[in-house]
C-alpha positions as CSV (number, residue, x, y, z in Angstrom):
1,M,-11.3,11.2,7.7
2,Q,-10.4,9.2,4.6
3,Q,-10.8,5.9,6.4
4,L,-14.2,7.1,7.6
5,V,-15.4,8.0,4.1
6,L,-14.2,4.8,2.5
7,S,-15.3,2.4,5.3
8,P,-18.0,-0.2,4.6
9,L,-19.1,0.5,8.2
10,T,-20.0,4.1,7.2
11,F,-21.9,2.9,4.2
12,S,-23.8,0.4,6.2
13,L,-24.8,2.9,8.9
14,L,-26.0,5.4,6.3
15,S,-27.9,2.7,4.4
16,A,-29.5,1.4,7.6
17,L,-30.6,4.9,8.5
18,L,-32.4,5.1,5.2
19,V,-33.9,1.7,5.7
20,L,-35.2,2.8,9.1
21,T,-36.9,5.8,7.4
22,W,-38.3,3.4,4.8
23,G,-41.8,4.9,4.6
24,R,-40.6,8.4,4.0
25,S,-38.2,7.5,1.1
26,S,-38.8,7.1,-2.6
27,R,-38.9,3.6,-4.0
28,A,-35.7,4.1,-5.9
29,L,-33.9,5.4,-2.8
30,R,-35.2,2.4,-0.8
31,W,-33.8,-0.1,-3.3
32,T,-30.5,1.8,-3.5
33,A,-30.2,1.8,0.3
34,S,-31.0,-2.0,0.5
35,I,-28.4,-2.8,-2.1
36,A,-25.8,-0.6,-0.4
37,L,-26.5,-2.1,3.0
38,G,-26.1,-5.7,1.5
39,L,-22.8,-4.8,-0.2
40,S,-21.5,-3.0,2.9
41,L,-22.3,-6.0,5.1
42,A,-20.6,-8.3,2.6
43,A,-17.5,-6.1,2.6
44,M,-17.3,-6.6,6.4
45,C,-17.1,-10.4,5.9
46,P,-13.9,-12.1,4.9
47,F,-15.4,-13.3,1.6
48,G,-16.2,-9.7,0.6
49,A,-12.9,-8.2,1.9
50,N,-10.9,-10.9,0.1
51,A,-12.8,-10.3,-3.1
52,L,-11.7,-6.7,-3.1
53,V,-8.2,-7.6,-2.2
54,R,-8.1,-10.2,-5.0
55,I,-9.2,-7.6,-7.6
56,I,-6.1,-5.5,-6.7
57,E,-3.5,-8.3,-6.1
58,S,-4.4,-10.1,-9.3
59,R,-2.6,-7.3,-11.1
60,V,0.7,-8.3,-9.5
61,P,2.7,-11.3,-10.7
62,E,3.2,-14.1,-8.1
63,Q,7.0,-14.2,-8.9
64,P,9.3,-11.2,-9.0
65,A,8.8,-9.5,-12.4
66,C,11.9,-8.2,-14.1
67,A,13.6,-8.8,-17.5
68,A,17.4,-9.0,-17.7
69,P,19.5,-7.2,-17.0
70,T,18.2,-6.8,-13.5
71,P,18.4,-3.4,-11.8
72,D,21.1,-2.6,-9.2
73,T,18.8,-0.2,-7.3
74,I,16.2,-1.5,-4.9
75,V,13.5,0.9,-3.6
76,V,11.5,-0.2,-0.6
77,L,8.4,1.8,0.2
78,S,7.6,2.4,3.8
79,A,4.1,1.4,5.1
80,G,4.3,3.9,8.0
81,L,4.7,3.8,11.7
82,Q,2.1,2.8,14.3
83,R,3.4,5.3,16.8
84,R,6.1,7.9,17.3
85,P,9.5,6.2,17.4
86,E,11.8,7.0,20.3
87,N,14.8,6.9,18.0
88,A,16.0,5.3,14.8
89,D,16.6,2.0,16.5
90,D,13.0,1.8,17.7
91,A,11.9,-0.9,15.2
92,S,8.8,-1.8,17.3
93,A,7.3,1.5,16.1
94,L,7.1,0.2,12.5
95,E,3.9,-1.1,11.0
96,A,4.0,-4.8,10.3
97,D,3.8,-4.1,6.6
98,S,6.9,-1.9,6.8
99,I,8.8,-4.7,8.4
100,E,7.8,-7.2,5.8
101,R,8.8,-4.8,3.0
102,A,12.1,-4.2,4.6
103,L,12.8,-7.9,5.0
104,A,11.9,-8.5,1.4
105,G,14.1,-5.7,0.2
106,S,17.0,-6.9,2.4
107,A,16.6,-10.4,1.0
108,L,16.7,-9.1,-2.5
109,W,19.8,-7.1,-1.7
110,R,21.6,-10.2,-0.4
111,Q,21.1,-11.7,-3.8
112,T,22.9,-8.7,-5.4
113,P,25.1,-7.2,-2.6
114,S,26.5,-4.6,-5.0
115,A,23.1,-3.0,-5.3
116,T,21.9,0.1,-3.6
117,L,19.0,-0.3,-1.2
118,I,16.8,2.8,-0.8
119,F,14.1,3.2,1.8
120,A,11.5,5.8,0.9
121,G,9.1,7.5,3.4
122,G,9.3,10.5,5.7
123,G,6.3,10.4,7.9
124,P,4.9,12.9,10.5
125,F,7.5,12.5,13.2
126,T,11.0,13.9,13.8
127,V,12.5,10.5,13.3
128,S,11.6,9.4,9.8
129,E,10.1,6.1,8.7
130,S,13.1,5.6,6.5
131,A,15.6,6.2,9.3
132,V,14.0,3.4,11.4
133,L,13.9,1.1,8.4
134,Q,17.6,1.8,7.7
135,Q,18.6,0.7,11.2
136,F,16.3,-2.3,11.0
137,A,18.0,-3.4,7.7
138,E,21.4,-2.9,9.1
139,H,20.5,-5.1,12.0
140,A,19.3,-7.6,9.4
141,G,22.8,-7.7,7.8
142,V,22.6,-5.1,5.1
143,A,25.8,-3.1,4.8
144,E,25.4,0.6,6.0
145,S,27.3,1.8,2.9
146,A,24.7,0.1,0.6
147,I,21.7,2.0,2.1
148,R,20.2,5.4,1.2
149,V,17.1,7.0,2.5
150,E,14.5,9.4,1.3
151,T,13.0,11.2,4.3
152,R,10.8,14.0,2.9
153,S,7.8,12.3,1.3
154,Q,4.4,11.8,3.0
155,T,2.7,9.8,0.2
156,T,3.7,7.2,-2.4
157,W,3.3,9.9,-5.1
158,E,5.7,12.2,-3.3
159,S,8.2,9.3,-2.8
160,A,8.3,8.8,-6.5
161,Q,8.8,12.5,-7.2
162,E,11.5,12.9,-4.5
163,L,13.5,9.9,-5.8
164,R,13.3,11.2,-9.3
165,S,15.0,14.4,-8.2
166,V,17.8,13.0,-5.9
167,V,21.5,13.6,-6.6
168,P,23.1,11.5,-8.0
169,A,20.2,10.6,-10.2
170,L,18.7,7.2,-9.9
171,P,18.5,4.9,-12.9
172,K,15.1,4.6,-14.6
173,R,15.2,0.8,-14.1
174,I,14.8,-0.1,-10.4
175,W,13.4,-2.7,-8.2
176,L,10.2,-1.5,-6.5
177,V,9.3,-3.4,-3.3
178,S,6.0,-3.1,-1.5
179,S,2.9,-5.1,-0.5
180,A,1.0,-6.6,-3.4
181,I,-2.1,-4.6,-2.5
182,H,-0.1,-1.4,-2.7
183,L,2.0,-2.1,-5.8
184,P,-0.6,-1.3,-8.5
185,R,-1.0,2.3,-7.1
186,A,2.7,2.6,-6.5
187,L,3.4,1.6,-10.1
188,I,1.2,4.5,-11.4
189,A,3.2,7.0,-9.3
190,F,6.6,5.7,-10.3
191,H,5.8,5.4,-14.0
192,A,4.5,9.0,-13.9
193,A,7.9,10.0,-12.3
194,G,9.7,8.4,-15.2
195,F,10.8,5.1,-13.7
196,Q,10.6,1.7,-15.2
197,P,10.2,-0.5,-12.2
198,C,10.6,-4.2,-11.7
199,I,8.3,-5.3,-9.0
200,L,8.6,-7.5,-5.9
201,A,5.6,-8.1,-3.6
202,S,6.7,-8.4,0.0
203,D,3.3,-10.0,1.0
204,R,-0.1,-10.9,-0.1
205,R,-3.4,-10.5,1.7
206,Y,-5.8,-12.7,-0.2
207,L,-7.1,-15.7,1.7
208,P,-9.3,-18.4,0.1
209,P,-12.6,-19.5,1.6
210,E,-12.2,-21.6,4.8
211,G,-15.1,-22.4,7.1
212,I,-18.3,-20.7,8.0
213,G,-16.4,-17.8,9.5
214,Y,-15.5,-16.7,6.0
215,F,-19.1,-15.4,5.6
216,V,-19.5,-13.8,9.0
217,P,-18.7,-10.1,9.6
218,Q,-15.4,-9.6,11.4
219,S,-13.3,-6.6,12.4
220,S,-10.3,-7.9,10.5
221,A,-12.3,-8.1,7.3
222,L,-13.5,-4.5,7.8
223,I,-9.9,-3.4,8.1
224,E,-8.9,-5.3,4.9
225,S,-11.9,-3.8,3.0
226,E,-11.0,-0.3,4.1
227,E,-7.4,-0.7,2.9
228,A,-8.6,-2.2,-0.4
229,L,-11.0,0.6,-1.0
230,H,-8.3,3.1,-0.1
231,E,-6.0,1.5,-2.7
232,L,-8.8,1.5,-5.4
233,A,-9.7,5.1,-4.7
234,G,-6.0,6.1,-4.5
235,G,-5.4,4.4,-7.8
236,L,-8.0,6.5,-9.5
237,V,-6.6,9.7,-8.1
238,Y,-3.1,8.7,-9.2
239,R,-4.3,7.9,-12.7
240,W,-5.9,11.3,-12.9
241,R,-2.6,12.9,-11.7
242,A,-0.6,11.0,-14.2
243,G,-2.9,11.9,-17.0
244,A,-2.9,15.6,-16.0
245,R,0.9,15.5,-15.8
246,S,1.3,14.0,-19.3
247,D,-1.2,16.6,-20.7
248,G,0.8,19.4,-19.2
C-alpha cells in the first residue's frame, strides 16, 4: 500500500484522469493536474529518479565517516528478503541490497577483526533476515564468534530501539553500515536511540546523465523513484518520532 501511495505512477494516473475531465474542472485544478502529471512523468525517467536519489545521497560522505578512535562494533542493517528463505543458508533469498551491506560490513570487520559484527533485522518469516546474513558472512570469512544478530525488528526504527536494549549493552559509538540512500533515515533512528554512529555506505544509486535513454520513462527509474520517495517520507516520519521522543 505504501509503495502504491508514494509511486509516481499513481500520481500520473490520477493527474491524467483529471486532465481527461479537463472541461469539468476548475482552472486551478487543471493547472495543478498538469504540473503533477509532468513531475510524475519526469520521476519515471532516469534523470528525475536520479535527481531524487542525489538529494538523499548527497547527505552521506563519499568516504567512511568516523573520527578516531574508531568503534569496535559494526552494525549492518538488513534490506530485507525477496522471498521466504528455506533455511539460514539460503542466501539467494536475500535482497541484493542486503548482500551488498553484508559484504561491506564483512570487509570493514576484516580491517578490525577484534570488532563485533551485528546484523539487524527480523523480517516476516520464521527464518530471520539476520540469521541468513550471519550465515552469508560466515561463508565470506567472518568468524562465527564475532557475529551477533538482532532478530525481532521489522523496521529501521525498531532495529535501533532493539539494539539499544540488548544485553550486554552496546557502546554508543558504532559503525552503521547501510545503503547511501537509506543512511540518512537510519541515522535519525539511531541518534534518537542514543547512538553516535560512524557511517559507511555499502552502495550508491546515483547515475549521471548518459544518452537519450536518461530522459525516457523506464521501469527501473520508477523503482528508484519509489524508493527515494519512501526514504524522504520515512525521514519526515522519523524526525517527527524523534522530536516527540525528546519532548516526552
